[in-house]
N, C-alpha and C positions, 0 to 999 in steps of 0.2 A: 812126296808123291801127291799128284792132283787127285783129290776124291769128289771131284765135281762130275755129276752125272748129266746135268742139264746145263750146258754152258752158253750163257747169253752175255758174257763179259764184253765180248767184241767180236767182230768178224775178222780180226787178226789172229784168232785162237785155231783157225781151221789147218788142217793136215793134209799134206798132197796126197791126192788119190793114186791107185795104182797105176793108172794111165799116165798121170803127170810125172810119177817117179820113172816109169819107163822112158818117156821122152827125155827126162833128165840124164839117165843113165846112158841113153844112146846118142847125146847131143855131140856134134862135132865142135871141137873147142881150138883155141888159139890165145895168144897174149892180147888181152883187150886193151891195155895201155899202148901197146904198139898198134892198135887197130886190127889185129890179125885174128879175132875171134869171129868165125863166121855166123855163129848163133846169135851172138849180141848184135852183129851188123844187121841180120835179118830182122831182129826184133825192133831196133831203132828205125830202121827204114820202112817197117811195117806200120808202127805208130806215126811217123811223120806222114805217111800216106792216108793213113786213116783219118787223121786231124786236118789234113790239107795244108800242112806246115812245112817249113823247109827242111828241118833236121829235128833228131832226137838224140837224147844220151840217157844211157840205163845207169842208175846209181842204187847204192844199196838200201835207202830208205826214203819215206815221204817227208821227212824232216830235212834231210840233206838236199832233197829235189827243191823244195820251198827255198832254202837257204841259197843254194846255187842260183836261183832265178833272181832273188833279191840282189845278190852280189853281181849279177850280170847286168841289171837293170841300173843299179846304184853304184856311185863311188863314195868314199869315205867322207862322212858328215852330210850325205843326202838323207832324204826321208821317204818312208813308204806309208800309204794310207791303208788301213785294214780296219775290220770290225773289232770291237771290244773283246768278243769271244773267240774271234778267229784263230784256228789252229796255230797259224804261223806268227800270231802275236802272242797268244796266252799259253800255248802248250809245247813250244819248242825251245824252252830254256833260255830264251832271250839270245839266241844264236845270232840273229841279224845284227843286234847291238854289239855283242861281245866279239864275235869273229868278223863281222862286215862293217863295224863302225857305221851302222845305218840306224837312223833314228826313226822309231815307229810313231806314227799319229792315229791312235785308235779312235774310232767313231763308234758311238753307241748304236746297239741293234734295235730296230723295231720288233713288235710282235711277230712278225711273220719272217723275221731273219735277216730281212733287208736293211740297209742304212739309208737314212734320209738323204735325198739327192741334195738338197739345199745344203746341209751339213757337209757332205763330202766336198762340195765345190768351195764352201767357205773355209775349209780346212787347207785347202791348197795355198802355199805360201807365196807372197809376192816377190819378184825378183829384187831382193834386198839382201845385202850381205849381213844383217842381223839375224837372219833366219836360215834354218837348213833347208836346202833346195829340195822341194817336193819333185820325186822322179817317177814313181810308179804308184797304181791303185791296184790293191789285190782284193779279190773277191774269193768265197768260198762257196762251193756248189756240188754236191748237197751241203747243206749247213745244219748240223745237229739232225741229220735225216731229213730236213725240209728241202724241198726243192724250189729254188729260187726261180721266178719267171723269166723266161729268155727276153722277154720285153724290158725287164729291168735291168739285166745285163747290158741290153742295147743302149739304155739310156746312160748308164755309167760309162760304156764305151765312149758315148758322144762327149761326155765330160773330159775324159782322158784325152780325146782326139783334139777338142777345143784348146786344150792346155799343154799340148804335145807332151803327154805323159805316157809312160809304158802302162800296159794293161795285163795283170797276171792273174790266172784262175788256179787256186787250189782245188784241184779236181781230184781229190782222192778217192771220192765215190762218185766220179762224173758219170760212170757207166749206170750207176744206179738211176741218176736223174734222167738219163737219156733213155732207160727202159720205162721208168714210170711216164715219161711224156711221150713215149712212142717216137722219138726224135733220134736221127743219125748223130754220132759223135762229132763229125765234120760240122755239121749245121750249128750243134750246141756251142762248139769252141771257137767258131768263126771269129768273133769280135776280139779275140785275145793274142797279145804277143808272145805269150809263153804260158804253157799248161802244164801242172804236175798231176800226174796219175798214178795211183798206187795199184800194184799187181797183188798185193799181200793182204789185202781186205777182202771185199766181196768176190774178188776173182780167184781167190784161194791159192795162189803162189805162195811158197814159203818166205821169199824174201824180194825186195825189190820195187822200186819206182821208176818212172820214165818222165824226164823233162823234156817237153816238145816246145817247138817255136821257131822264131826267126833264126837264120844262119849265124848272124853276129852274135845273137844271145847265146846260142848252144856252143859256139867256138869259146866265148869266154867262160861258159859253164864248165866246158871239158878242162880247162887251165885250173879253175876254181876246185873243181873235183880232186885233181891231183894234190893240189896244195892242202885240202881238207883231208887227205888220206882215203878218199873215196875210189881211187883207181884200183881195179880188180884184175887179175890175171886170166886164168882160164874160166871166166864167169858165164861162158855158154851154158854151163850146167844149171845155171839160175836162169839165165834167158830163156832156155828151152821150157822152164815152167811157165813163164810169162807167155810164150807163144802158144802153149797149150791151153792156158786160161782163156785167151782171145778165142781161140776155137770152140772151146766147150763150155765156159763158165759165164759167159755175158748174157744170153738169153734167159738162162735159168736164174738171173736175178730175180725175175718175177716171181719165183716161187718164194724167196725169201720176203718178198713185199706182202705176198698173200699170208705167209705164216705170222709175219709181224701183225697184220690186221687182225688175224685170229686170235694172237696172244693179247692184244691190246684190248679187243672185245671181252675177252675172259676176264682180264685183270678189271676192267671197267664194271664189271658186276657187282663189285664190292664198293659201297658208299665211302669207305675210308681210303680208296685208292682214287686219285684224280688223274686220269689218262689222257694224254695227248695222243690222239688218234695219228698215225703215222702216214706219211706220203711214201716212205721207202722201206727200209729195213731196220729203223731204230724207234724204239718206243720209250718215252719218258713218262714216269710215274711219280707223282707228288703224294707222299704218304703223310698222314697226319702225325704230327710231331711225337705224340706219346707212344705211337705204335711204330715208328720208323726203325729204331734199333732193334726192337723186339722181333718185328716182322723179318727183317734181313737175316738176323741171326738165326731164327727158325729155319729160313730157307737154306741157309748155308750148311746147317746141320743135315739137311735132307738132301744136300748134293745139288742145289739150284745156285748157279753163279750168275751175278750181275753186278753192276756197279752202283754205289750210293747207299744212302739211308733215307734221309727225308726227301731226297730227290734221286729216284733211281733211274738208271739206264739200262734197258734190255735190247740187245742186238741179235738178229737173225742173220743165219749165214748157211753155207752150204753143209756144214756139219750138224745142222739143226733140222730134223724132219718132223713130220705131223706128230709122231710119238713123242718126241721131245718137248713139243709144245703142249700136247695133252698131259705128260708126265709133270711138267712144271705146274700147269695149272691145277692139277691134282692136289700138289703140295700146297699151294696157295689156298685151295679150299680146305684142306686139313688145318691150316692155321686158323681160318676164320670159324671153323666149326668148334676149335678148342677154345 
């Protein structure tokens, strides 16, 4: 049984609201593998229109969405370029290599989360049969809660275009970035050939991601989805949650960002905690080595959930309200008083 009272582990822990549950219960459904589910079709059409792309495909997870994108851009023995800590390189179980026979070429991140443009360009392989063929560059935005500049994405897009490479965005939290920037999602994603957006993080749906992009890429992704076991049947019940999230849970991401800042400022009051002020809804905290285990254990016993010991990650979301932040900070204060 989960004994966590103040849950900052991730924005994936949210539970569907009563309104979302009602939308799911009332969803019109059909067999999506046959293309017959009207609610899935509506979600895919809406996401494609929102981003100004040709088409979209609804999938069970962000991991599968990124894998489908890479497999659609690349053939066996091709290569993708991504950041050393990018989720699709470091946290998706090596799926591109294992299931797609695609070689990763990781690039170190700079302090602001970007990759050096010269290093990206230098990593692109020449047309030589000794090398894996570089096929696509992948960015992640937000990255660790940081909003990468739109100008930076445009510069990487120029590199991709010059070298005739695909350009993919892991935009699991792209709506967080857009709310922080005051920018619409279509403008934000304009340079990309394919975009993965998660519905089950800040948007609060219980499951699902959408891959959006060029028609030829989405056609390939649909075949790969079936191959990987991601074809679902009456999945309009799940797509309805995504449609509800788009209607109700995008603008309110600003509340998550505000609460993350309040949380960060409260944690930063203690010299033993080195806090990185958030752009969006993720707060990173470096804890002095001798305190890390003890501090985290104390908070866990008091019902405060976060990830990490020496380096902690706290994430705000729609199930975190002002009282949750206040309560968690009270437990932090209790630790330092003790």
